[in-house]
C-alpha positions as CSV (number, residue, x, y, z in Angstrom):
1,M,-21.6,-47.5,-9.5
2,R,-21.0,-47.8,-13.2
3,K,-23.9,-50.2,-13.6
4,L,-26.1,-47.7,-11.7
5,F,-25.2,-44.8,-14.0
6,E,-25.8,-47.1,-17.0
7,S,-29.2,-48.1,-15.6
8,I,-30.2,-44.4,-15.1
9,R,-29.0,-43.6,-18.6
10,R,-31.2,-46.3,-20.2
11,S,-34.3,-45.6,-18.1
12,F,-36.7,-42.8,-19.0
13,S,-38.4,-43.0,-15.6
14,A,-35.0,-42.8,-13.9
15,R,-34.0,-39.7,-15.9
16,L,-37.4,-38.0,-15.3
17,S,-37.1,-38.8,-11.6
18,L,-33.6,-37.4,-11.7
19,W,-34.8,-34.1,-13.2
20,V,-37.3,-33.7,-10.4
21,V,-34.6,-34.4,-7.9
22,L,-32.2,-32.0,-9.6
23,F,-34.9,-29.2,-9.5
24,A,-35.4,-29.9,-5.8
25,A,-31.6,-29.8,-5.3
26,L,-31.3,-26.5,-7.0
27,V,-33.9,-25.0,-4.7
28,F,-32.1,-26.4,-1.7
29,L,-28.7,-25.2,-3.0
30,A,-30.1,-21.7,-3.4
31,A,-31.4,-21.7,0.1
32,L,-28.2,-23.3,1.5
33,G,-26.0,-20.9,-0.5
34,Y,-27.8,-17.9,0.9
35,S,-27.8,-19.1,4.5
36,T,-24.1,-20.1,4.1
37,M,-23.2,-16.7,2.8
38,V,-24.9,-15.0,5.8
39,A,-23.4,-17.4,8.3
40,R,-20.0,-17.0,6.8
41,R,-20.1,-13.3,7.1
42,F,-21.1,-13.7,10.8
43,V,-18.2,-16.1,11.4
44,K,-15.8,-13.8,9.6
45,R,-16.9,-10.8,11.7
46,E,-16.4,-12.8,14.9
47,A,-13.0,-13.9,13.7
48,V,-12.0,-10.3,13.0
49,L,-13.1,-9.3,16.5
50,R,-11.3,-12.2,18.1
51,A,-8.1,-11.8,16.2
52,T,-8.1,-8.0,16.8
53,Q,-8.4,-8.5,20.5
54,V,-5.5,-10.9,20.6
55,L,-3.4,-8.6,18.4
56,E,-4.1,-5.7,20.7
57,N,-3.0,-7.8,23.7
58,S,0.1,-8.9,21.9
59,I,1.0,-5.3,21.0
60,L,0.5,-4.3,24.6
61,R,2.7,-7.1,25.8
62,L,5.4,-6.2,23.2
63,T,5.2,-2.5,24.2
64,N,5.8,-3.4,27.8
65,I,8.8,-5.5,26.8
66,L,10.3,-2.7,24.7
67,E,9.6,-0.1,27.5
68,D,11.4,-2.3,30.0
69,V,14.4,-2.5,27.6
70,Q,14.4,1.3,27.1
71,L,14.1,2.0,30.8
72,S,17.0,-0.3,31.5
73,A,19.0,1.5,28.8
74,D,18.1,4.9,30.4
75,Y,19.2,3.7,33.9
76,L,22.3,2.1,32.6
77,E,23.2,5.3,30.8
78,W,22.9,7.2,34.0
79,L,25.2,4.7,35.7
80,V,27.8,4.9,32.9
81,Y,27.9,8.7,33.0
82,R,28.2,8.7,36.8
83,H,31.1,6.2,36.8
84,L,32.8,7.1,33.5
85,E,36.2,7.2,35.2
86,E,35.8,3.7,36.5
87,P,35.8,1.4,33.5
88,D,36.2,-1.7,35.6
89,L,32.5,-1.3,36.8
90,M,31.2,-1.5,33.2
91,E,31.1,-5.4,33.1
92,E,29.3,-5.4,36.5
93,Y,26.7,-2.9,35.2
94,S,26.1,-4.9,32.0
95,Y,25.8,-8.1,34.0
96,N,23.3,-6.6,36.5
97,T,21.2,-5.1,33.6
98,V,20.8,-8.5,31.8
99,Q,20.1,-10.2,35.2
100,G,17.5,-7.7,36.2
101,T,15.7,-7.5,32.8
102,P,14.0,-10.9,31.8
103,A,13.6,-9.7,28.2
104,L,17.3,-9.2,27.6
105,N,19.6,-11.8,26.0
106,G,22.7,-9.7,26.3
107,C,24.1,-6.2,27.0
108,S,27.2,-4.4,25.9
109,I,28.7,-1.1,27.0
110,S,31.1,-0.2,24.2
111,F,33.5,2.8,23.8
112,E,35.4,4.5,21.0
113,P,38.9,3.1,20.3
114,D,41.5,4.3,22.9
115,F,38.8,6.2,24.9
116,F,40.4,4.6,28.0
117,P,44.2,5.1,27.9
118,G,46.0,1.9,27.0
119,Q,42.8,0.1,25.9
120,H,42.2,0.3,22.2
121,Y,39.2,-2.0,22.5
122,F,36.7,-1.7,25.3
123,S,33.3,-3.4,25.0
124,A,32.0,-4.8,28.3
125,Y,29.5,-7.5,27.3
126,S,27.3,-9.8,29.4
127,G,25.3,-12.7,27.8
128,Y,24.0,-16.2,28.3
129,R,26.1,-19.3,27.6
130,D,24.4,-22.6,28.3
131,D,21.7,-20.7,30.3
132,V,24.5,-19.2,32.5
133,L,25.0,-15.4,32.5
134,Q,28.6,-14.5,31.9
135,S,30.6,-11.3,31.4
136,M,33.6,-10.5,29.2
137,Q,35.4,-8.0,27.1
138,E,34.4,-8.7,23.5
139,G,36.6,-6.3,21.5
140,S,39.7,-7.6,19.7
141,D,41.5,-7.5,16.4
142,D,39.3,-10.4,15.2
143,Y,36.1,-8.6,16.5
144,Q,36.3,-4.9,15.8
145,Y,32.9,-4.0,17.2
146,F,33.1,-0.3,16.3
147,Y,32.5,-1.3,12.6
148,L,29.3,-3.2,13.3
149,D,25.8,-1.9,12.7
150,W,24.7,-2.0,16.4
151,Y,27.6,0.4,17.1
152,L,27.5,2.6,14.0
153,L,23.7,3.2,13.8
154,P,23.4,5.3,17.1
155,K,26.7,7.0,16.2
156,L,25.4,8.1,12.7
157,L,21.8,8.9,13.9
158,N,22.9,10.4,17.2
159,Q,19.8,9.0,18.8
160,P,18.6,5.7,20.2
161,C,17.5,3.2,17.6
162,W,16.5,-0.5,17.1
163,T,18.7,-2.5,14.7
164,E,17.6,-4.9,12.0
165,P,17.8,-8.6,12.9
166,Y,21.4,-10.0,13.0
167,A,23.5,-12.8,14.4
168,D,26.6,-11.5,16.1
169,W,29.0,-14.4,16.3
170,E,32.3,-13.3,14.7
171,S,34.2,-13.0,17.9
172,D,36.1,-16.1,18.9
173,D,35.5,-15.3,22.6
174,A,31.9,-14.5,22.2
175,K,30.8,-16.9,19.5
176,D,29.0,-19.2,21.9
177,L,27.3,-16.4,23.7
178,Q,25.4,-14.9,20.7
179,T,24.5,-17.5,18.2
180,E,20.8,-16.8,18.0
181,M,19.2,-14.2,15.8
182,Q,18.6,-11.0,17.8
183,V,17.7,-7.4,17.6
184,S,19.3,-4.6,19.7
185,Y,18.2,-1.4,21.3
186,C,21.2,1.0,20.9
187,K,21.7,4.2,22.7
188,P,24.6,6.6,22.0
189,L,26.9,7.9,24.7
190,T,28.1,11.5,24.3
191,V,30.0,14.0,26.4
192,A,30.1,17.8,26.4
193,G,29.9,19.3,23.0
194,G,28.0,16.2,21.6
195,R,31.2,14.2,21.1
196,Y,30.3,10.5,20.6
197,I,32.2,8.3,23.0
198,G,30.4,4.9,22.6
199,C,27.0,3.2,22.9
200,I,24.9,1.0,25.0
201,S,23.4,-2.1,23.2
202,L,20.7,-4.2,24.8
203,D,19.9,-7.4,22.9
204,I,16.6,-9.3,22.7
205,S,16.6,-12.9,21.4
206,L,14.2,-13.2,18.5
207,K,13.5,-16.8,19.5
208,W,12.5,-15.7,23.0
209,L,10.5,-12.8,21.6
210,S,8.7,-15.2,19.1
211,E,7.8,-17.7,21.9
212,T,6.6,-14.9,24.1
213,L,4.3,-13.2,21.5
214,S,3.0,-16.5,20.1
215,S,2.0,-18.0,23.4
216,V,-1.5,-16.5,23.0
217,K,-3.2,-17.0,19.7
218,P,-6.8,-16.9,18.6
219,Y,-6.8,-20.3,16.8
220,P,-4.8,-23.5,17.1
221,N,-2.8,-23.0,13.9
222,S,-2.5,-19.2,13.9
223,Y,0.8,-17.5,14.6
224,S,2.3,-14.0,15.0
225,I,4.9,-12.2,12.8
226,L,6.8,-9.0,13.6
227,V,8.6,-7.1,11.0
228,S,11.1,-4.2,11.3
229,R,11.2,-0.9,9.4
230,G,13.1,-2.6,6.6
231,G,10.7,-5.5,6.3
232,S,13.0,-8.1,8.1
233,F,11.3,-10.7,10.2
234,L,11.7,-10.1,14.0
235,V,9.2,-12.8,14.9
236,H,8.2,-15.8,12.7
237,P,7.3,-19.4,13.5
238,D,9.9,-20.6,10.9
239,P,13.4,-19.8,12.3
240,E,14.9,-19.9,8.8
241,R,12.9,-16.9,7.8
242,L,14.5,-14.8,10.5
243,F,17.9,-15.1,8.9
244,Y,17.4,-15.6,5.2
245,E,14.1,-13.7,4.3
246,T,12.1,-10.6,4.6
247,I,8.4,-10.1,4.2
248,F,9.1,-9.1,0.6
249,T,11.2,-12.2,-0.3
250,Q,8.3,-14.4,-1.4
251,G,7.1,-11.6,-3.8
252,L,10.4,-10.8,-5.5
253,L,9.2,-12.6,-8.7
254,N,5.9,-10.7,-8.6
255,P,6.1,-7.1,-7.3
256,V,2.3,-6.8,-7.2
257,S,1.7,-10.1,-5.3
258,D,-0.6,-10.1,-2.2
259,Q,2.4,-10.6,0.1
260,T,4.2,-7.6,-1.3
261,V,1.1,-5.5,-0.9
262,L,0.9,-6.7,2.7
263,G,4.6,-5.9,3.4
264,K,4.2,-2.4,2.0
265,A,1.1,-1.8,4.2
266,M,2.9,-3.0,7.3
267,Q,6.0,-1.0,6.4
268,A,3.8,2.1,6.0
269,Q,2.6,1.6,9.6
270,E,-1.0,0.9,8.5
271,T,-3.7,-1.0,10.4
272,G,-5.9,-3.5,8.6
273,M,-6.7,-7.0,7.4
274,Q,-5.9,-8.9,4.2
275,S,-6.8,-12.2,2.8
276,L,-4.0,-13.9,1.0
277,T,-2.3,-17.3,0.3
278,I,0.7,-18.1,2.5
279,G,2.5,-21.3,2.0
280,G,-0.2,-22.7,-0.2
281,Q,-2.9,-22.0,2.5
282,R,-5.5,-19.3,2.4
283,S,-5.2,-17.1,5.5
284,Y,-6.4,-13.9,7.0
285,V,-3.7,-11.5,8.2
286,F,-4.5,-8.9,10.8
287,Y,-1.8,-6.2,11.3
288,T,-1.1,-3.0,13.2
289,P,2.0,-0.9,13.9
290,V,4.2,-0.8,17.0
291,K,4.3,3.0,17.3
292,T,7.4,3.4,19.4
293,T,9.7,1.5,17.2
294,G,8.4,1.7,13.6
295,W,7.9,-2.0,13.6
296,S,4.6,-3.7,12.6
297,M,3.0,-6.8,14.1
298,A,0.5,-9.2,12.5
299,I,-1.4,-12.3,13.4
300,V,-1.9,-14.9,10.6
301,C,-5.1,-17.0,11.0
302,P,-5.6,-19.9,8.5
303,E,-9.0,-19.8,6.9
304,S,-9.5,-23.5,7.7
305,D,-9.2,-22.7,11.5
306,I,-11.6,-19.8,11.3
307,F,-14.3,-21.7,9.4
308,D,-13.7,-25.2,10.8
309,S,-16.9,-25.4,13.0
310,F,-18.9,-23.7,10.3
311,D,-17.7,-26.2,7.6
312,R,-18.5,-29.2,9.9
313,L,-22.1,-27.9,10.3
314,R,-22.4,-27.3,6.6
315,R,-21.3,-30.8,5.9
316,I,-23.9,-32.2,8.3
317,L,-26.7,-30.2,6.5
318,I,-25.5,-31.3,3.1
319,S,-25.5,-35.0,4.2
320,I,-29.1,-34.7,5.5
321,S,-30.2,-33.0,2.3
322,L,-28.6,-35.7,0.2
323,L,-30.4,-38.5,2.0
324,S,-33.7,-36.6,1.5
325,L,-33.0,-36.2,-2.2
326,L,-32.3,-39.9,-2.5
327,L,-35.6,-40.7,-0.9
328,L,-37.4,-38.3,-3.2
329,F,-35.6,-40.0,-6.2
330,A,-36.7,-43.5,-5.2
331,T,-40.4,-42.3,-4.8
332,C,-40.5,-40.5,-8.1
333,F,-38.8,-43.5,-9.9
334,R,-41.5,-45.9,-8.7
335,V,-44.4,-43.7,-9.6
336,I,-43.1,-42.7,-13.0
337,G,-41.9,-46.2,-13.8
338,R,-45.5,-47.5,-13.8
339,S,-46.6,-44.8,-16.2
340,V,-43.9,-45.5,-18.8
341,K,-44.0,-49.3,-18.8
342,P,-45.1,-49.5,-22.5
343,L,-42.2,-47.3,-23.5
344,R,-39.8,-49.6,-21.7
345,E,-41.1,-52.6,-23.7
346,L,-40.6,-50.7,-26.9
347,A,-37.0,-49.8,-25.8
348,V,-36.2,-53.5,-25.3
349,Q,-37.5,-54.4,-28.8
350,A,-35.5,-51.5,-30.3
351,E,-32.4,-52.7,-28.5
352,D,-32.7,-56.1,-30.3
353,I,-32.7,-54.3,-33.6
354,A,-29.7,-52.2,-32.5
355,S,-27.8,-55.4,-31.7
356,G,-28.0,-56.5,-35.4
357,H,-31.4,-58.3,-35.7
358,F,-32.6,-55.9,-38.4
359,D,-35.2,-58.4,-39.6
360,K,-37.0,-58.8,-36.3
361,A,-40.6,-57.7,-36.6
362,L,-41.8,-54.9,-34.2
363,P,-45.2,-55.2,-32.6
364,T,-47.9,-53.1,-34.2
365,S,-49.2,-50.4,-31.9
366,T,-52.7,-48.8,-32.3
367,R,-52.2,-46.3,-29.4
368,P,-53.3,-42.8,-30.5
369,D,-50.8,-41.1,-28.1
370,E,-47.1,-40.2,-28.4
371,L,-46.1,-43.8,-27.6
372,G,-48.1,-45.1,-30.6
373,T,-46.4,-42.6,-32.9
374,L,-43.0,-43.6,-31.6
375,S,-43.7,-47.3,-32.3
376,R,-44.7,-46.6,-35.9
377,S,-41.6,-44.4,-36.4
378,F,-39.4,-47.3,-35.2
379,A,-40.9,-49.6,-37.8
380,H,-40.0,-47.1,-40.5
381,M,-36.6,-46.6,-39.1
382,Q,-36.0,-50.4,-39.2
383,T,-36.4,-50.4,-43.0
384,S,-34.1,-47.4,-43.6
385,L,-31.5,-48.7,-41.2
386,V,-30.7,-51.8,-43.2
387,S,-29.9,-49.7,-46.3
388,Y,-27.9,-47.2,-44.3
389,M,-25.7,-49.7,-42.4
390,D,-24.7,-51.4,-45.7
391,E,-23.6,-48.1,-47.2
392,L,-21.9,-47.0,-44.0
393,T,-19.8,-50.2,-43.9
394,R,-18.4,-49.7,-47.4
395,S,-17.6,-46.0,-46.8
396,T,-15.9,-46.7,-43.5
397,A,-13.7,-49.4,-44.9
398,N,-12.5,-47.0,-47.7
399,R,-11.8,-44.2,-45.3
400,V,-9.8,-46.4,-43.0
401,R,-7.7,-47.7,-45.9
402,I,-6.9,-44.3,-47.2
403,E,-6.0,-42.9,-43.8
404,G,-3.7,-45.8,-43.2
405,E,-1.9,-45.3,-46.5
406,L,-1.5,-41.6,-45.8
407,Q,-0.1,-42.2,-42.3
408,I,2.4,-44.7,-43.6
409,A,3.5,-42.4,-46.4
410,R,3.8,-39.5,-44.0
411,E,6.1,-41.5,-41.7
412,I,8.2,-42.7,-44.6
413,Q,8.7,-39.2,-45.9
414,K,9.6,-37.8,-42.4
415,G,12.3,-40.5,-42.0
416,M,13.8,-40.0,-45.5
417,V,15.3,-36.5,-45.0
418,P,17.7,-35.5,-42.3
419,R,16.2,-33.0,-39.8
420,V,19.0,-32.5,-37.2
421,F,20.8,-29.1,-37.4
422,P,23.6,-28.3,-37.3
423,P,24.2,-31.5,-39.3
424,F,27.9,-31.9,-38.6
425,P,28.7,-30.4,-35.2
426,D,32.2,-31.7,-35.2
427,R,33.0,-29.8,-38.5
428,K,33.0,-26.0,-37.8
429,G,33.4,-24.9,-41.4
430,I,30.0,-26.1,-42.7
431,D,26.9,-23.9,-42.3
432,L,23.9,-25.9,-43.7
433,F,20.2,-25.7,-43.1
434,A,17.2,-27.1,-45.0
435,S,13.4,-27.4,-44.7
436,I,10.4,-28.9,-46.5
437,V,6.8,-27.5,-46.4
438,P,4.5,-30.1,-48.1
439,A,1.4,-28.9,-49.9
440,K,-0.6,-32.1,-49.0
441,E,-0.3,-34.7,-46.3
442,V,2.7,-36.1,-48.2
443,G,4.8,-34.5,-50.8
444,G,7.4,-35.3,-53.5
445,D,10.2,-32.8,-52.7
446,L,13.4,-34.0,-51.3
447,Y,16.8,-32.9,-50.0
448,D,19.7,-34.8,-48.6
449,Y,23.4,-34.4,-47.6
450,F,26.2,-36.5,-46.1
451,I,30.0,-36.4,-45.9
452,Q,32.2,-39.1,-47.6
453,K,36.0,-38.8,-47.2
454,D,36.2,-35.0,-46.9
455,R,33.5,-34.5,-49.6
456,L,30.1,-33.0,-48.9
457,Y,27.4,-34.6,-51.1
458,F,24.1,-32.7,-51.2
459,C,21.1,-32.6,-53.4
460,I,17.6,-31.1,-53.8
461,G,14.8,-32.4,-56.0
462,D,11.2,-32.1,-57.0
463,V,9.2,-35.2,-58.1
464,S,6.4,-34.8,-60.7
465,G,3.0,-35.2,-59.1
466,K,1.8,-35.1,-55.5
467,G,0.7,-37.5,-52.8
468,I,1.7,-41.1,-52.1
469,P,3.2,-41.9,-55.6
470,A,5.4,-38.9,-55.5
471,S,6.6,-39.6,-51.9
472,L,7.5,-43.2,-52.8
473,F,9.4,-42.1,-55.9
474,M,11.2,-39.5,-53.8
475,A,12.2,-42.2,-51.4
476,V,13.7,-44.3,-54.2
477,V,15.7,-41.3,-55.6
478,R,17.0,-40.4,-52.2
479,T,18.2,-43.9,-51.5
480,L,20.0,-44.1,-54.9
481,F,21.7,-40.8,-54.1
482,R,23.0,-42.1,-50.8
483,V,24.2,-45.4,-52.3
484,L,26.0,-43.8,-55.3
485,G,27.5,-41.1,-53.1
486,Q,29.2,-43.8,-51.0
487,Q,31.0,-44.8,-54.2
488,E,32.5,-41.3,-54.5
489,L,31.1,-40.8,-58.0
490,P,31.0,-37.4,-59.8
491,A,27.7,-35.5,-59.8
492,A,27.0,-36.2,-63.5
493,E,27.7,-39.9,-63.1
494,M,25.4,-40.1,-60.1
495,A,22.7,-38.4,-62.2
496,R,23.2,-40.8,-65.1
497,Q,23.0,-44.0,-62.9
498,I,19.9,-42.7,-61.0
499,N,18.3,-41.9,-64.3
500,E,19.0,-45.4,-65.7
501,T,17.6,-47.1,-62.5
502,V,14.3,-45.1,-62.2
503,S,13.7,-45.2,-66.0
504,E,13.2,-49.0,-65.9
505,N,9.6,-50.0,-65.6
506,N,8.5,-46.4,-65.2
507,D,5.0,-47.0,-66.5
508,Q,3.7,-43.9,-64.7
509,L,6.2,-41.8,-66.6
510,M,7.3,-40.0,-63.3
511,F,10.4,-37.9,-63.2
512,V,12.3,-35.7,-60.8
513,T,14.1,-32.4,-61.4
514,M,17.3,-32.5,-59.3
515,F,20.4,-30.5,-58.4
516,I,23.3,-32.7,-57.3
517,G,26.5,-31.1,-55.8
518,V,29.8,-32.4,-54.4
519,V,32.1,-30.1,-52.4
520,D,35.7,-30.9,-51.7
521,L,35.9,-29.7,-48.1
522,K,39.7,-29.2,-48.4
523,T,39.8,-27.1,-51.5
524,G,36.2,-25.8,-51.7
525,A,35.9,-27.1,-55.3
526,L,32.3,-27.7,-56.3
527,D,31.3,-30.4,-58.8
528,F,27.6,-30.2,-59.7
529,C,25.0,-31.4,-62.2
530,N,21.7,-29.6,-62.7
531,C,19.1,-32.1,-63.9
532,G,16.3,-29.9,-65.2
533,H,16.0,-28.1,-61.8
534,N,15.7,-24.4,-60.9
535,P,19.2,-23.0,-60.9
536,P,20.4,-22.2,-57.4
537,A,21.3,-18.7,-56.2
538,I,25.0,-18.0,-55.4
539,F,26.3,-15.1,-53.3
540,A,29.4,-14.6,-55.5
541,E,29.8,-10.9,-56.3
542,K,30.3,-8.7,-53.2
543,G,27.9,-10.8,-51.2
544,K,25.0,-10.2,-53.7
545,A,22.9,-13.1,-54.8
546,R,22.5,-14.1,-58.5
547,F,21.3,-17.2,-60.3
548,L,24.0,-19.7,-61.2
549,T,24.2,-20.4,-65.0
550,C,23.7,-24.2,-65.5
551,K,23.7,-26.5,-68.5
552,P,20.2,-27.6,-69.7
553,N,20.2,-31.3,-68.7
554,A,17.0,-33.3,-68.8
555,A,15.0,-34.3,-65.7
556,I,15.9,-37.7,-64.1
557,G,13.6,-40.4,-65.3
558,A,12.3,-38.5,-68.3
559,I,14.7,-39.8,-71.0
560,P,16.4,-43.2,-70.6
561,G,20.1,-43.2,-71.6
562,F,20.4,-39.4,-71.4
563,A,24.1,-38.2,-71.2
564,F,24.2,-35.8,-68.3
565,E,26.9,-33.1,-68.3
566,G,28.5,-32.0,-65.1
567,E,30.0,-28.6,-64.2
568,A,32.5,-27.3,-61.7
569,I,33.5,-24.2,-59.8
570,G,37.1,-23.8,-58.6
571,T,36.1,-23.0,-55.0
572,I,33.0,-21.9,-53.1
573,K,34.7,-21.3,-49.8
574,G,32.9,-18.4,-48.2
575,I,30.4,-18.3,-51.1
576,P,26.9,-19.3,-49.9
577,L,24.5,-21.3,-52.1
578,F,20.7,-21.2,-51.9
579,L,18.8,-24.1,-53.5
580,Y,15.0,-24.3,-53.8
581,T,12.1,-26.0,-55.6
582,D,9.6,-24.3,-57.9
583,G,7.1,-24.5,-55.0
584,L,8.8,-21.3,-53.7
585,S,9.0,-19.2,-56.9
586,E,5.5,-20.3,-58.1
587,A,3.8,-19.8,-54.7
588,E,0.7,-17.8,-55.4
589,S,-1.0,-15.1,-53.3
590,P,-4.8,-14.9,-52.8
591,A,-4.8,-12.8,-56.0
592,Q,-3.0,-15.6,-57.9
593,E,0.2,-13.6,-58.2
594,Q,3.3,-15.8,-58.2
595,F,6.2,-15.1,-55.8
596,G,8.6,-15.0,-58.7
597,E,12.4,-15.1,-59.0
598,E,12.8,-11.3,-58.7
599,R,11.2,-11.4,-55.2
600,L,13.4,-14.4,-54.4
601,L,16.6,-12.5,-55.3
602,A,15.3,-9.3,-53.6
603,T,14.7,-11.3,-50.4
604,L,18.2,-12.8,-50.4
605,N,19.8,-9.4,-51.0
606,S,17.6,-7.6,-48.4
607,Q,20.4,-7.9,-45.9
608,P,23.9,-9.5,-45.7
609,F,24.3,-13.2,-45.3
610,D,23.8,-14.0,-41.6
611,G,23.7,-17.8,-41.5
612,A,22.0,-20.6,-43.5
613,E,19.2,-21.1,-41.0
614,A,18.5,-17.3,-40.9
615,V,18.3,-17.2,-44.7
616,V,15.9,-20.1,-44.9
617,D,13.7,-18.8,-42.1
618,R,13.6,-15.3,-43.6
619,M,12.7,-16.7,-47.0
620,G,10.0,-18.9,-45.5
621,Q,8.4,-16.0,-43.7
622,T,8.5,-13.8,-46.8
623,V,6.8,-16.5,-48.9
624,A,4.2,-17.1,-46.1
625,A,3.4,-13.4,-46.0
626,H,3.0,-13.4,-49.8
627,V,0.7,-16.5,-49.8
628,G,-1.4,-15.4,-46.9
629,K,-4.5,-17.6,-46.6
630,A,-4.3,-19.0,-50.1
631,E,-4.0,-22.8,-50.4
632,R,-0.5,-24.0,-51.4
633,S,-0.5,-25.8,-54.7
634,D,3.0,-27.3,-54.6
635,D,5.6,-28.4,-52.0
636,M,8.3,-25.9,-51.1
637,T,11.8,-27.0,-50.2
638,M,14.9,-24.9,-49.4
639,L,18.5,-25.7,-48.7
640,C,21.2,-23.1,-47.9
641,L,24.9,-24.0,-47.7
642,K,28.1,-22.2,-46.9
643,V,31.6,-23.8,-46.7
644,S,34.3,-21.8,-45.0
């Protein structure tokens, strides 16, 4: 297949033939699309009619079932009132009611506590156990039926009602009789004056109801659902849905989902049809209310079932059309191929040149048409191509070398500075955060920190220059800082030894401004040496930031043998420090206005200290807003530290 595509790509006659075929295919697709649209509408209309008829028949069947249950309840009510003084007959009546009504799964005749003298609980229940109908008294201390929904609803409403789906299995005696999900028709029992004395509850198994209503369906994979007033499933092909979900469950995360809209329409007793995705499958849902109960019934028909025959016919038509288009392509290819044979020969000769044979002579063409013009243009191109390829080779080699160097330098710089925060999770008294924003692909700013025997060593620096040389110089300085810190040297001595090392063979006269600090984590004492760097800001007086006064030492690498002077602060416990490079204070706006030290202090004092990371982030956002779309001219590095 790949060779075929390559052959078509290289052949003018094949491409021209393909364009002819594509035009014919567009005409065919337009005709097929229109006919498909019309046919699909017809199939959909037939599906609506078919599903509606099945839905109406299912509603009629359900109505008959519910009417049978209600008639049984009416007759049972008459018997109960007539023999109210004979409680021993109640089990017999409930047994005969279940036996004579195929739709029923169980029946209970329940009375108020102590209605019959000496009987606190009285609930005559009959139900199936292992397909055998049995009767029993289901009330007990473990099963106080008069607190259950099926007993309380008719009492509170004072009228017959249907319950929401439930599984009534709490009674030890009845737990094997009612383990299926069911719904009950409950009818209150009252005496003179409207006093509530009990209720009749007739149970329908939702499994039986689902099998009954789903026995007739318009398509092989269609199914019926029945929902109560509250949206609970009374009938569903998935038994788990009957217990754990309502029609609104799937739409909880999206209150305007298609399924939520469907549930509200069914709950509002509407009749209609909706197209929506259920279980990852596009389906049509036809729904209508069950007027006597407030329930709503729907038939779900997968779109694949409805349009199965239509899709098969469409695939046959497409297959025939594809074969016709292939035949048309072969015919056009043969006819056009003969017409462009000279062009094909020229293409072969040009391919030799493209493979590197730039000195190969092209045949001279005297044709007056477009092919002759093309041949002469190729000859001119051959002369220009030799010169162009030589220049391109040199420029490509230079670009690859430069990009390789930048990539290596970028990776080196990323690995030089620590980037995991918080840096010392096992030490709760250190709040430290730092960041570097390079102006170019690589930069010369640096920061570092580590702990050596209860001393926190930290530094920040700015190497002169930019790019690869500055990044390499930064790497050397950072390494020396680490090595000397492990020797537990004072800040000034570290500066002196770093200066002596980098000053040797410093033909490029590079230097680095640097602030080196050592904090005793037990006492909070700070030993520091400022080597020509911007003085840090300290939150010393009532939490307000000011610049720390430092001795004017030289930059490291600038003067060999320079005697650096260190300084000390008794304790900085609870006193934050903010260190930065001049890329922050000298950041320019589009109008070339520098950020400045006043804005720096104003930003630090804009709100109380709320953590090192928050201070650095807020400063970075303020500088970014000041710079706007202007190009940065220098690296910007920040480090904030608080020891508590």
